[in-house]
C-alpha positions, 0 to 999 in steps of 0.5 A: 521387577526381574531382569527378564521383565525389563528392557534396558535402555541402550543409552543410559542402562535404565530398566524400563517396562517391556511395554515402553517404547521410549526410556522413562529416564532419558527419552531415548528410543528402546529396542522394539520387540517383534509381536510375532516372534519376540526378537528384539530389533533396533530402534528405527528398523521397519521389519523384524530381523527374525521373521520379517514382520512389519514393526510398529512405527515409532517416531523418534523422541528427539527432533524439532519441537512441535510448533506452538500456534502463533497468535494472529497478527493484530489488525492495525488500528485506523481512523475513518475520515473523508479524503479528497485525493488528487492524482497527477500524471505526466502526459507522454512520459514513456516517449519522453524517457526514450528521447532523453538520457537516463540522467537527463530524464532523472533531472527532468522528473525531479524538476516536475515533481518539485513544481507539483509539490510546490503548488500542492504545499501552497494549499496545504496538501500532502504528497503521499507518494511520488510514483515517478511520473505520477504523484498521489496527493491527499487533502484531508490527511494528516491535517483535515480542513473543512475546505479540503475539496476546494483546496484540492481543486485550486492546487490542481489548477495551480499545478497546471499553471506551475508548468508554465515557468518550468516549460519556459526554462526547459524551452530555453535549453531545447528541452521538451514541453511537459503536460499533465492530467489531473483527477480528483475524487472525494470519498470515505477512507480508512487511514491506518496508524502508519498512514496507509489508506484503505478504500476505493477513493485513491483508485477512483481518482487515478481512473479520473486522471486517465479520463482527463485531457492534457493540462486539465483538472477533472473532478467527480460529482462527489467533489463537485457537490462540495464546491458547487458555485466555487468554480467554473466547470464543464459537465463531462457526463457520466463515464465508465471508468476502468475498475469502477463498478458504476458510471461516474459523472465527471466535471472539468474544472477551469477557473474559480467562479466570478463570485470567488475570484476575490478570495484570498491567495493560496498562501493566505488560505494556508496561513489562515487555518494551518499551524505555524509549523506547517508553513515552514 
């Protein structure tokens, strides 16, 4: 192949065929010959310097590599199970926070959360999230028991009772009186390996809490069916809850029924079925 039949690479001097646009030796862009007049033009130029014709566009040989398609993130594994969710919310928290200094409000919330968590722990519940004035509590994860719905209702009633001593302490220091609303719902969920819960059950429990009156425990029919006869309840009839497609029948729970008042204490309930490390 003669010199006239080759195109010298400006970077390495390698003799390339005339039809090449990039050097076969180093990959550098070669001068583009105008198809109309044959004048050689520098790499990257868009129009011929000899006749003004448009030159073919050549992408540079170097640059960012073409991104390789990434494998889709693996969907986290999960476990389907029944969960009773208790949602507890502090009544009138916004006005309270406006009446108190920031540090006083922080301390009050800490005392409230401690009182709620203590009542929940007595029945083997799990505080999944502390949302300031609200607490999301699971019965059925990480430990599942056959009587989780019963435990959840007893815990809700215990929370209301636990505010009595706390309010007495607050009153001694001219503090405000606290009240809560508590909602419960039982339903199927999917629990990921990291403990995140998927399903509408927590959302329904939160909406039920919003329908409760101060210092009351309200449960859905799904929970009531599992504890029928164990508690004295008041039928609140079907109610339309925000974000829930169908009306939900609600019940207000007050105390254990006469037949179940002689059941073991809350501590005994936990000790009877929980492993020793859960009682510390």
